[in-house]
C-alpha positions in Angstrom: 34.2 -7.3 1.2 33.2 -5.5 -2.0 34.8 -2.3 -3.4 31.8 -0.4 -2.2 32.4 -1.6 1.4 35.7 0.3 1.5 33.9 3.7 1.2 32.5 5.6 4.1 28.9 5.0 5.1 28.6 8.2 7.1 26.5 10.0 4.4 24.1 7.1 3.9 20.4 7.5 4.7 18.4 5.1 6.8 16.2 3.4 4.2 13.1 4.6 6.1 14.2 8.2 5.6 14.8 7.5 1.9 11.2 6.1 1.6 9.8 9.2 3.3 11.7 11.5 1.0 10.4 9.5 -2.0 6.8 9.9 -0.6 7.4 13.6 -0.3 8.7 13.6 -3.9 5.4 12.0 -5.0 3.4 14.7 -3.3 5.3 17.3 -5.2 5.1 15.6 -8.6 1.6 14.1 -8.6 -0.2 17.4 -9.2 1.7 17.8 -12.4 -0.2 14.9 -13.9 -3.4 15.4 -15.8 -6.7 14.1 -14.6 -9.6 12.0 -15.9 -13.0 11.0 -14.5 -13.6 7.3 -14.1 -16.4 5.1 -12.9 -16.2 3.2 -9.6 -15.2 -0.1 -11.3 -12.1 1.6 -12.7 -10.7 3.3 -9.5 -8.4 0.5 -8.4 -4.8 1.7 -8.2 -5.7 5.3 -9.1 -4.8 8.4 -7.1 -7.6 10.8 -6.3 -7.1 14.3 -7.8 -9.1 16.2 -5.1 -10.3 15.4 -1.6 -13.6 13.6 -1.3 -16.0 14.7 1.4 -19.4 13.1 2.2 -22.2 14.9 0.4 -24.8 13.6 2.9 -25.2 11.5 6.0 -24.9 7.7 5.7 -27.3 6.3 6.5 -29.7 9.2 5.7 -32.2 7.8 8.2 -31.9 5.6 11.2 -32.7 2.0 10.3 -33.7 -1.2 12.2 -31.1 -3.9 12.3 -33.6 -6.5 13.6 -37.2 -7.5 13.0 -39.1 -6.3 16.0 -40.8 -3.2 17.5 -39.5 0.4 17.4 -40.2 2.9 20.1 -38.5 5.6 22.3 -36.4 3.7 24.8 -36.3 6.6 27.2 -40.0 5.9 27.9 -41.3 2.9 30.0 -43.3 -0.2 29.2 -46.0 -0.9 28.3 -46.3 0.7 24.8 -49.4 0.9 22.7 -48.9 -0.9 19.4 -50.1 1.2 16.4 -51.8 -0.6 13.5 -49.0 -0.6 11.0 -45.8 -2.4 10.1 -42.8 -0.6 8.6 -40.8 -2.2 5.7 -37.6 -0.9 4.1 -39.5 0.7 1.3 -41.9 2.6 3.5 -42.1 6.0 5.0 -42.4 5.4 8.7 -45.5 6.7 10.6 -45.2 9.3 13.4 -45.4 7.8 16.9 -47.0 9.5 19.8 -45.9 9.3 23.4 -46.0 5.7 24.7 -46.5 4.2 21.2 -44.5 1.5 19.3 -44.7 0.0 15.8 -43.8 -3.3 14.2 -40.6 -2.9 12.0 -38.6 -5.1 9.7 -34.8 -5.3 9.3 -33.6 -2.4 7.2 -36.7 -0.3 7.6 -36.4 3.4 8.6 -37.3 4.3 12.2 -40.1 6.7 13.0 -38.6 10.1 14.0 -39.3 9.7 17.7 -38.1 6.1 17.9 -34.5 5.2 19.0 -34.5 1.5 19.7 -35.8 -1.8 18.4 -37.0 -4.7 20.6 -36.4 -8.1 19.0 -39.6 -10.0 18.3 -38.5 -13.0 20.4 -38.0 -10.7 23.4 -41.5 -9.1 23.0 -44.7 -9.9 24.9 -48.0 -8.7 23.5 -51.3 -8.4 25.4 -54.2 -6.8 23.6 -51.8 -4.6 21.5 -49.9 -3.6 24.6 -46.2 -4.2 24.3 -43.9 -5.5 27.1 -40.3 -6.7 26.9 -36.8 -6.4 28.1 -35.4 -3.0 29.0 -33.3 -1.4 26.2 -30.9 1.5 25.8 -31.4 4.0 23.1 -29.6 2.8 19.9 -30.2 -0.9 20.5 -30.5 -2.6 17.1 -30.5 0.7 15.3 -28.2 1.8 12.5 -28.3 5.4 13.4 -28.4 8.3 11.0 -24.9 9.6 10.2 -23.3 6.9 12.3 -21.4 5.5 9.3 -20.5 8.9 7.6 -21.5 12.4 8.6 -22.2 15.0 5.9 -19.2 17.1 5.2 -16.7 14.6 6.7 -13.5 14.3 4.6 -13.0 10.7 3.7 -10.3 10.6 1.1 -7.3 12.9 0.8 -5.9 14.2 -2.5 -3.3 11.8 -3.8 -4.7 8.8 -1.9 -4.6 5.6 -3.9 -7.9 3.8 -4.1 -8.7 0.1 -4.1 -11.8 -2.1 -4.9 -13.1 -1.8 -1.3 -13.4 2.0 -1.7 -16.1 1.6 -4.3 -18.4 0.3 -1.5 -18.3 3.5 0.5 -18.3 5.8 -2.5 -21.4 4.0 -3.9 -23.1 4.2 -0.5 -22.5 8.0 -0.7 -24.2 8.2 -4.1 -20.9 9.0 -5.8 -20.8 7.3 -9.2 -17.5 8.7 -10.7 -14.2 10.0 -9.3 -11.7 12.4 -10.7 -8.2 10.7 -10.6 -4.7 11.6 -11.6 -3.3 10.1 -14.8 -0.9 7.2 -14.3 2.8 7.9 -14.3 4.5 6.8 -17.5 7.8 4.9 -16.8 10.6 4.1 -19.2 12.8 1.2 -18.1 16.4 1.1 -19.2 18.9 -1.7 -18.4 22.6 -0.7 -18.3 25.7 -2.8 -18.7 27.8 -4.0 -21.6 27.3 -7.6 -20.6 23.5 -7.2 -20.9 23.7 -5.0 -24.0 25.8 -7.5 -25.9 23.6 -10.4 -24.7 26.2 -12.2 -22.6 24.0 -11.9 -19.6 20.2 -11.8 -19.3 18.4 -8.6 -18.3 16.7 -10.1 -15.2 15.4 -6.9 -13.7 13.3 -5.1 -16.3 10.4 -7.6 -16.4 10.3 -7.6 -12.6 10.3 -3.8 -12.3 7.7 -3.4 -15.0 5.5 -5.8 -13.1 5.9 -3.9 -9.9 5.0 -0.4 -11.4 2.1 -1.9 -13.2 0.8 -3.6 -10.1 1.2 -0.2 -8.4 -1.2 1.3 -11.0 1.1 2.9 -13.6 2.4 2.3 -17.2 5.8 0.8 -17.8 7.6 0.4 -21.1 10.8 -1.5 -21.8 13.3 0.8 -23.6 16.1 -1.7 -24.1 19.7 -1.6 -23.0 22.8 0.6 -23.1 26.4 -0.4 -22.7 28.8 0.9 -20.1 29.8 4.0 -22.0 29.2 7.3 -20.2 28.1 9.4 -23.2 25.6 6.7 -24.3 24.3 6.3 -20.8 23.8 10.0 -20.3 22.3 10.5 -23.8 19.8 7.6 -23.4 18.6 8.8 -20.0 18.4 12.3 -21.4 16.1 11.2 -24.2 13.9 9.0 -22.0 13.4 11.8 -19.5 11.9 13.9 -22.4 9.4 11.1 -23.1 8.4 9.7 -19.7 7.4 11.0 -16.3 9.8 8.6 -14.6 13.0 6.9 -15.8 14.0 3.7 -14.0 17.5 2.4 -14.8 19.1 -0.8 -13.6 22.8 -1.3 -13.0 25.7 1.2 -12.8 24.7 2.6 -9.4 27.7 1.7 -7.3 31.1 3.5 -7.2 33.1 1.4 -9.7 34.9 2.7 -12.8 32.1 1.8 -15.1 29.2 2.8 -12.8 28.1 5.7 -15.0 24.4 6.1 -14.1 24.7 8.2 -11.0 27.2 10.4 -12.7 24.9 10.9 -15.6 22.0 11.8 -13.3 24.1 14.3 -11.5 24.9 16.0 -14.8 21.2 15.9 -15.9 19.6 17.0 -12.7 19.7 16.9 -8.9 20.4 13.7 -7.0 18.2 13.6 -3.8 20.2 10.8 -2.3 22.5 8.0 -3.3 22.9 4.8 -1.2 20.9 3.8 1.8 21.5 1.7 4.9 19.9 -1.4 3.5 21.3 -4.7 2.4 20.8 -6.0 -0.2 20.0 -3.0 -2.3 22.2 -0.3 -0.8 23.3 1.6 -4.0 19.9 3.1 -5.1 19.9 6.7 -6.3 16.9 9.0 -6.7 17.0 12.2 -8.7 14.9 15.0 -10.1 15.4 16.1 -13.7 13.7 19.5 -13.7 14.8 20.4 -17.2 12.8 17.4 -18.4 10.0 17.5 -15.9 10.9 14.0 -14.9 12.1 11.8 -11.9 14.7 9.1 -12.1 15.3 6.0 -10.0 18.6 4.2 -10.4 18.2 0.7 -9.2 21.2 -1.6 -8.5 21.5 -4.5 -10.9 21.6 -7.5 -8.7 18.0 -8.9 -9.0 17.1 -9.8 -5.4 18.6 -6.5 -4.1 16.8 -4.7 -6.9 13.5 -6.0 -5.8 14.2 -5.3 -2.1 15.2 -1.7 -2.6 12.6 -0.9 -5.2 9.7 -2.2 -3.0 11.0 -0.6 0.2 12.1 2.8 -1.2 10.7 3.4 -4.7 7.2 2.0 -3.9 6.0 5.1 -2.0 6.5 7.3 -5.1 4.0 5.1 -7.0 1.6 4.2 -4.2 2.0 6.9 -1.6 2.3 4.2 1.1 5.5 3.3 2.9 3.8 1.1 5.5 4.8 -2.6 5.9 2.1 -4.7 7.5 3.7 -7.9 8.8 2.9 -11.3 10.3 4.5 -12.8 13.5 6.7 -15.8 13.3 9.6 -17.6 15.0 13.1 -17.6 13.4 13.9 -21.2 12.5 17.6 -20.7 12.4 20.1 -18.2 13.9 21.3 -15.5 11.5 24.2 -13.2 12.2 24.9 -9.9 10.3 28.2 -8.5 9.2 28.6 -4.7 9.0 26.6 -2.9 11.7 24.5 0.2 11.0 22.4 -1.3 8.3 19.0 -2.9 8.1 19.1 -6.3 6.5 16.2 -7.7 4.4 16.4 -11.5 5.1 14.2 -13.6 2.8 12.3 -16.3 4.7 9.8 -19.1 4.0 6.9 -19.6 6.4 5.8 -23.0 7.7 3.4 -23.2 10.6 4.7 -20.1 12.2 8.4 -20.8 11.6 10.4 -18.5 9.4 13.2 -20.3 7.7 15.8 -17.9 6.3 16.0 -18.9 2.6 19.7 -18.8 1.8 20.7 -20.5 5.1 22.6 -23.7 4.6 19.7 -25.7 6.2 17.2 -24.2 3.7 16.5 -25.1 0.1 19.0 -22.4 -1.0 22.5 -22.8 0.6 24.2 -19.5 0.4 25.5 -18.9 4.0 25.8 -20.8 7.2 25.3 -18.4 10.0 26.5 -15.0 8.7 23.9 -13.5 6.4 25.6 -12.8 3.0 23.6 -10.1 1.1 26.2 -9.9 -1.7 25.7 -13.4 -2.9 22.1 -13.7 -1.9 21.3 -10.5 -3.9 22.2 -12.5 -7.1 20.5 -15.7 -6.1 17.2 -15.6 -7.9 15.9 -18.7 -6.1 15.5 -16.4 -3.1 12.4 -15.0 -4.8 10.7 -18.2 -3.7 10.6 -16.9 -0.2 7.2 -15.9 1.3 8.5 -12.6 2.7 11.4 -11.0 4.5 12.5 -10.0 7.9 14.0 -6.6 8.4 16.5 -6.4 11.2 19.6 -4.3 12.1 21.0 -7.0 14.4 21.5 -10.7 14.5 18.5 -13.0 15.1 18.7 -16.1 17.3 16.9 -19.3 16.6 13.4 -19.1 18.2 13.3 -15.3 18.3 10.0 -13.7 17.6 10.2 -11.8 14.2 7.9 -9.8 12.0 7.7 -11.1 8.5 6.7 -8.7 5.7 4.9 -10.9 3.1 5.9 -10.1 -0.4 2.3 -9.5 -1.6 2.3 -6.5 0.9 4.9 -4.7 -1.2 3.9 -5.9 -4.6 0.5 -4.3 -4.8 
């Protein structure tokens, strides 16, 4: 049991509640950023400054999705075939009652037509068309069926990806006004790191995460375990950056100064969540500096877990965790109740092997999951994903595995 385990957990948030608070924090702070207008090939990872509504119907006209014959399917065969054929570049002719026209895939339908008969289902006799009975809408991409004019498609603050360029281009939108990226200053704390006796394992990982989430990160070095120096350094970085991210010094030990410094410099929204590994995260607003701070625990695997689960919604706006189904390859027990445990696993043909179990490539525990040791075991990063559970898991149990790429983009 660690020193932190001797303290009451009554005031701890569920990690899901922490993630929601962080997403709400993003909504409050995002409008403070400036804006720029970018082309569609530069929208990936950017947050939209204003809602986007459809300026027109898509498609603007009903189109054929098969080569065949267009007509009004509420009428009956036979149809008189007009002397024309409609191609995608054409303006369609008007059709009278009981008339049909040849049409190519992608061509606009005449105004009175509402269905397309496939050529292979058609029978012609002296320009009189017969065929199978159709319902209106058969083989027709109907006007406005994709997007209706005035429909709101993207909310302010929503983060765009490459696929969004498809819809926006189809709407005739060539540029989008987006928010500037958050600027992030990364500060590693700890005398052992500052003096070079231990490596700073976290900063490169955290920089990679926030950059993958679409923002700018800068390494700002290290600071020893000295309260005045910790506070002074955070104070200075908060003047320079939108977000300060620290590592280490977040627990309740005698030299854990980061949380105390944040309390002095601003308002702590919460400290510690019901998640293992990664419990002692802290999130604060620094209103005098117009900045936000995330204090991340120093153990590397725990740092990754808590950052991707709780800090990620601030940068992406998305707390969701899509998962894949698997079977637990070994039984895993948990220790202290009332927590969610992020258990790293490797996937093999539908089996989830807990990486860290004695039978895995990383032997950290036998049956009782040990987040304290595992949190420092960097080989655990070779897992394919993790299982979130608040109870023990039996061998063969169905589990939901959150793949690491889900939380790293």
